[in-house]
C-alpha positions, 0 to 999 in steps of 0.5 A: 157345666151349668151357668148359674143365674148370677154368672148369666147376669155377669155376662151383661148386656152383650150376652142379652143382645146376642141372645136377642139377635139369635145367639141362642142358636149359636150357643147351641151350635157351639155347645155353650149349654152342653159342656162335657157332653156328647159322643166325644166325651163318652170315653171319660164316663164309660172307660170301665165298661168295655167288654173285655179286659184288654179293651178296658185297659186301652180305654184307660190309655186313651185318657192320657195326656198327649200333645195338642190332644192329637191322640197319636195312637193305635192299638192292636189287641188280643186276650193277652197282648196289646200293641201300641203304635204311633199314628204318624199322620197325627203328628202336630206338624212343625210344632213337633218336627222330631216327634218328641211330644208324640212319643211322650204322649204314647208313654203317657198312654202306656202308664195308664194302661200299666195301672189299668192292667194291674187293676184288672188283675194282670201283671204287664210286661211292657217292651218299649220300641220292640221292633227296631225297624218299625219306628211306629211300633212304640210298645208291646204289652204282654198280660199274665194273670197275677196271683195275689202274692205276686200282684204288683198293685199297691195302695198308692198305685191303686190311687193313681189308677182311680185318678185316671178320669179326674186328671186334666190339664189345667191352663187356668190361674193357680192359687198364689196364696197356697204354697206346695209343701216340700213333702209333695215335691218329695213324693213327686221325686220318688215317682221318677224311677227310670234311670234315663229320666231326671226331674229338675225343679225351679221352686224359689223366686229366682229360679222361677223367674229364669224359667218364666223368662224363657217360657214367655220368650218361647211362646212369643217366638212360636207365634212369630213362626208362621209354620208353627202358628199354622200347625198349632191352629190346625188343632183348634176345635171351635165348632161343636159339631166338628169337635164331636166328629173329630173328638180331638184337638184343643177346645175353649172349654179346656183353656181355663177361662172360667165359667163366665168368660168361656160361655161368652167366648163361645157366643162370639165369632170364632177367633182368627189365628192371629187373635188366638195367638195373641190371646195365648201369649197373653195368657202365658205372660199374665196367667200361666207363668206368674201364678205357678207355685213351681216349674219342673223340667223332665230331662232324658240322656238322649233327647232323640231316643224314642225309648227314653221319650216313652219313659219320660211320658210314663213318668209325666203321667205318673206325676200328673196322676199323683198331683191329681190325688193331692189336689194339684193342678198341672200343665205342660209348658212345651213351647221352649222345647218346641222352639229348640226342635224348630231351631234344629230343624231349620238349622238356625241359631240355637237361641233357645237351645242355649237358654234351655241348656242353661236352665238345666245346667247339666250337659248330660241331660236334655230337656224334653218336658217342662211343666208348671204346677200349683193349686187350682183356682178353677176346675179343669174341664174335659177334653174330647177323646176318640173312642175305642172304635176309632183307636183299635185296629 
C-alpha cells in the first residue's frame, strides 16, 4: 500500500509533528511504508511456485481462514499423501477452550488443499480424523492422478481455486447502500453439501437486530473476562520485526481501519490491552454489526465432534471463496460462540448458550460459526503467514 499525497495531508499536524520528532524511524520500524511486504507475506505471492505438487497443495492450505491467524497446522507429505495435524500448542487459549475454532480452521485449510489438488490434476481422497486415538491427526489426503474423464474439477471449482490468494477477512465497514441479491444467497446455500452442516440466515431487519444484539453483548462480555482478554491480546502483532519473525497473529493492517487511520495508528505508541479491547467493542458496535447486509450462522449436529467441525471449516472456506468471486466481503463473528464455550468451561450460567440457541431456534443444530457479509467499502489487506519451511514436518 502506498500513502497518497492527499492521504498524507489528511493525517495533519499530528503526523508532521511525529515525523519531525523521529517518527520516520518508528514508521519504518512499524512497517508503515511496507504493508504486505517481507518474508511473512511471501506465501501469498509464491504459493504456486513450490517444487512439488504436494508442496503446492500445502501452500494453498496455509492461505486458509483460521482463528486469530494462529495457523494451527502441521503437514507431513509424500508424493502421494498429505497428512494434516493440529498443533495443539497453537490453541488460542480460553478464547477457544474446546478447540472448536482450531478444527474449523483446519477444515478451511483442507478445502483449499482439495481445490489445489484438483488444479494439480489429482483426485483427492480425504479422510477426516483417520486415527481415533490421535486427536491431533485431523485428516489424511491420498492423491491419485485423475483422467480428464474422471476429473472432479469444474469451472465453478476452478473459480474458487483462483480466488484463494484474494480471499481475506474484511473487518471494515460494509456498503449499506448495496443489498445482496437473493441469487447470491441461493448460490451460497448450494455450497453447503455436507449432511451434518446447516446454514441459518439473518437477513431482514428484525433478524439482523436480534443477531446484532447477541454479537455486541458477547463482545462486551469477552473483554470483561480477564482470561479471554489476555489470551486474545497474546496474538496481537504490533511490532513489525516481531510480525516478520512469527508470521502469524492479528495486525493493524488487517483491521480495516483504512488508508488514513492505519498509518496514523502505527505512528502512535502501541495500544494497551484495555485500549485495544475498547476499540474492538466499539468497532463491533458501530461498524461490524450495523453495516452488515446480512448475518449467517453455520451449525452442526454435535458441536464437540471434530469431524463435523472440520466439515464446517470446509464449508466456511468454500463460502468465503465464493463470496470473493462475487465481490463480497466476509468476516467471522465468533465472540458469541467463544462465550458459549467459556460458560461451559467455567460451569457458569449459560447466558449466551441460551441466547445463541434462541437465534437458531432448532435444538437439533449447534451454532459453531457466526459471520457477517456485505459489499466492501475498503480493501482487505494481507495477513502474515508461516511459509512451507515452518509448517511441513
